[in-house]
VODRENDO-107037 format. One record per residue: x, z, y of N, C-alpha, C, O, CB in turn. Coordinates in steps of 0.05 Angstrom, whole numbers, padded with zeros to 5 digits, always signed. Glycine has a CB too. Layout:
BEGIN
XZYXZYXZYXZYXZY...
***
This chain:
BEGIN
+00439-00804+00842+00416-00794+00857+00392-00811+00849+00371-00800+00843+00422-00795+00888+00395-00838+00849+00371-00853+00843+00359-00848+00815+00335-00850+00811+00377-00882+00845+00377-00842+00797+00368-00836+00770+00350-00811+00767+00333-00808+00749+00393-00834+00753+00355-00792+00787+00340-00768+00788+00314-00772+00803+00293-00763+00794+00356-00746+00801+00315-00785+00827+00292-00784+00846+00273-00808+00841+00249-00804+00845+00302-00784+00876+00280-00830+00834+00262-00853+00830+00241-00846+00809+00218-00849+00814+00277-00878+00823+00249-00836+00783+00228-00827+00767+00210-00806+00776+00186-00805+00769+00239-00819+00744+00221-00789+00792+00204-00768+00804+00184-00779+00824+00161-00770+00823+00221-00748+00819+00190-00798+00840+00172-00810+00859+00152-00827+00844+00130-00832+00854+00188-00825+00879+00160-00837+00820+00142-00855+00806+00120-00839+00789+00103-00851+00776+00158-00875+00788+00122-00814+00789+00103-00798+00772+00074-00801+00782+00068-00803+00806+00110-00768+00773+00057-00803+00761+00029-00803+00768+00018-00776+00778+00032-00756+00777+00012-00812+00743-00005-00776+00788-00018-00750+00796-00019-00732+00773-00011-00709+00775-00046-00754+00808-00028-00742+00749-00031-00724+00726-00003-00713+00716-00001-00690+00708-00045-00741+00702+00017-00729+00719+00044-00719+00711+00053-00698+00731+00066-00679+00724+00065-00742+00709+00047-00702+00758+00054-00682+00777+00039-00655+00772+00050-00633+00774+00048-00693+00804+00013-00658+00765-00004-00633+00762+00003-00619+00736+00000-00594+00735-00035-00641+00763+00013-00632+00716+00018-00619+00691+00047-00608+00688+00053-00594+00668+00014-00639+00669+00064-00613+00707+00092-00606+00706+00095-00578+00711+00084-00567+00730+00107-00622+00726+00110-00563+00693+00116-00534+00695+00147-00530+00698+00156-00507+00697+00105-00519+00670+00162-00551+00703+00190-00549+00702+00199-00533+00727+00184-00531+00747+00203-00578+00701+00224-00522+00725+00235-00510+00748+00247-00532+00766+00259-00551+00756+00257-00489+00740+00244-00529+00792+00252-00551+00811+00269-00539+00834+00267-00516+00842+00226-00564+00823+00284-00557+00844+00300-00551+00869+00281-00553+00892+00259-00564+00889+00326-00571+00873+00288-00543+00915+00271-00546+00939+00266-00574+00945+00243-00580+00952+00282-00533+00963+00285-00591+00943+00282-00620+00947+00262-00634+00928+00245-00649+00936+00310-00633+00945+00264-00627+00902+00246-00636+00882+00217-00627+00889+00198-00643+00888+00255-00625+00853+00214-00602+00896+00188-00592+00903+00176-00608+00927+00153-00616+00926+00189-00561+00911+00192-00613+00946+00183-00628+00970+00175-00656+00963+00155-00666+00973+00204-00629+00991+00191-00669+00946+00182-00697+00937+00158-00696+00922+00140-00712+00927+00203-00711+00921+00154-00677+00903+00129-00675+00888+00106-00670+00908+00084-00682+00905+00131-00653+00866+00109-00652+00926+00087-00646+00946+00080-00671+00960+00056-00677+00963+00094-00625+00966+00099-00686+00970+00094-00710+00985+00079-00731+00969+00059-00742+00978+00119-00722+00995+00090-00737+00945+00077-00758+00929+00050-00748+00919+00032-00765+00916+00094-00766+00906+00046-00723+00914+00020-00714+00907+00000-00717+00930-00024-00723+00926+00020-00686+00899+00010-00713+00954-00007-00719+00979-00017-00748+00979-00041-00753+00985+00010-00714+01005+00001-00767+00974-00006-00794+00973-00030-00799+00953-00050-00812+00958+00019-00811+00965-00025-00787+00928-00045-00790+00908-00070-00778+00915-00091-00788+00908-00035-00779+00882-00070-00755+00928-00094-00741+00937-00109-00759+00956-00133-00761+00954-00088-00714+00950-00096-00770+00974-00111-00788+00994-00125-00813+00979-00146-00822+00987-00090-00799+01017-00112-00822+00959-00123-00845+00943-00148-00834+00930-00167-00850+00927-00103-00856+00921-00150-00810+00921-00174-00799+00909-00197-00796+00928-00220-00793+00919-00168-00773+00896-00192-00797+00954-00212-00796+00975-00222-00823+00978-00246-00829+00976-00201-00784+01001-00202-00842+00983-00210-00869+00989-00187-00888+00987-00165-00882+00997-00223-00871+01017-00192-00911+00975-00171-00933+00974-00148-00927+00956-00149-00910+00939-00161-00937+01001-00127-00943+00962-00101-00941+00946-00078-00944+00964-00057-00953+00956-00100-00962+00924-00081-00935+00990-00059-00937+01009-00036-00919+01001-00013-00926+01003-00069-00930+01038-00043-00896+00991-00020-00877+00981-00004-00890+00959+00021-00887+00960-00031-00851+00969-00015-00905+00941+00000-00917+00919+00016-00939+00931+00039-00942+00923-00019-00928+00897+00005-00954+00950+00020-00974+00962+00045-00964+00977+00066-00976+00976+00003-00988+00980+00043-00941+00990+00066-00927+01003+00087-00922+00981+00111-00928+00984+00056-00899+01017+00078-00910+00957+00095-00902+00938+00109-00927+00927+00133-00926+00924+00080-00886+00916+00094-00949+00923+00105-00974+00912+00127-00985+00930+00148-00994+00920+00083-00995+00908+00122-00984+00957+00143-00993+00977+00167-00975+00978+00189-00985+00982+00132-00995+01005+00164-00949+00975+00187-00931+00973+00202-00938+00948+00227-00940+00950+00179-00902+00972+00190-00941+00926+00205-00947+00901+00218-00974+00903+00240-00977+00894+00188-00946+00876+00205-00992+00914+00219-01019+00919+00244-01017+00936+00265-01028+00930+00199-01039+00934+00241-01002+00957+00264-00997+00976+00286-00984+00961+00308-00994+00962+00256-00981+01000+00281-00962+00947+00301-00947+00933+00315-00963+00909+00337-00958+00900+00287-00920+00923+00299-00981+00899+00309-00997+00876+00323-01023+00883+00332-01038+00866+00285-01004+00859+00327-01026+00907+00340-01052+00917+00370-01053+00909+00383-01032+00908+00337-01055+00949+00378-01076+00904+00406-01080+00897+00424-01075+00922+00415-01076+00945+00411-01109+00886+00448-01071+00917+00467-01067+00940+00469-01093+00955+00466-01114+00943+00496-01058+00931+00475-01092+00981+00480-01115+00995+00505-01131+00986+00523-01119+00974+00483-01109+01023+00505-01156+00992+00530-01172+00985+00553-01161+01001+00550-01150+01023+00527-01203+00989+00576-01165+00991+00600-01155+01005+00604-01171+01031+00615-01160+01050+00625-01156+00988+00596-01197+01031+00597-01213+01054+00570-01229+01056+00559-01235+01036+00621-01232+01054+00561-01234+01079+00538-01251+01084+00548-01279+01094+00567-01280+01110+00518-01238+01104+00534-01300+01083+00545-01327+01090+00540-01334+01120+00554-01350+01132+00532-01350+01070+00520-01321+01131+00514-01327+01161+00497-01304+01173+00490-01285+01159+00496-01355+01163+00492-01305+01197+00478-01284+01210+00449-01284+01200+00437-01262+01199+00479-01288+01241+00436-01306+01194+00409-01308+01184+00407-01291+01157+00388-01276+01153+00401-01339+01179+00427-01296+01140+00425-01281+01115+00427-01251+01119+00414-01234+01105+00447-01289+01095+00444-01244+01139+00447-01214+01145+00420-01205+01156+00410-01184+01148+00473-01208+01168+00408-01218+01175+00383-01210+01186+00362-01207+01166+00347-01188+01166+00373-01228+01207+00360-01227+01147+00340-01228+01124+00345-01202+01108+00326-01189+01100+00342-01255+01106+00369-01196+01102+00374-01170+01086+00366-01145+01102+00353-01127+01092+00405-01168+01077+00373-01144+01127+00367-01121+01144+00337-01117+01148+00327-01095+01149+00380-01124+01171+00322-01140+01150+00293-01137+01153+00280-01125+01129+00262-01109+01131+00281-01163+01160+00289-01132+01106+00278-01119+01081+00289-01091+01079+00274-01073+01071+00286-01136+01054+00313-01088+01088+00326-01060+01088+00308-01040+01106+00306-01016+01101+00359-01062+01100+00296-01051+01125+00280-01035+01145+00250-01034+01134+00232-01026+01149+00281-01048+01175+00247-01042+01109+00221-01042+01096+00200-01059+01110+00177-01051+01113+00211-01014+01094+00209-01082+01120+00191-01102+01131+00191-01125+01112+00211-01139+01111+00199-01110+01158+00170-01131+01099+00169-01154+01079+00169-01179+01092+00169-01200+01079+00145-01152+01062
***
């Protein structure tokens, strides 16, 4: 799944606008959402790209360790897992 959706989320606005491929309903929804982030950036700022970057970072995370050495290590992982830097 990651191999299919991470590259789709990482597409630039130009790549989204120029794509004529057939898409599933989920792929269309992802493209619509990511295009919306890019559209907001064309109005002001780069908050949309920041959201995209955080989504990509979250989806690209490595799997958790099989065991945590202590509760602190577990909490550190879960905080990042909840997208809190």
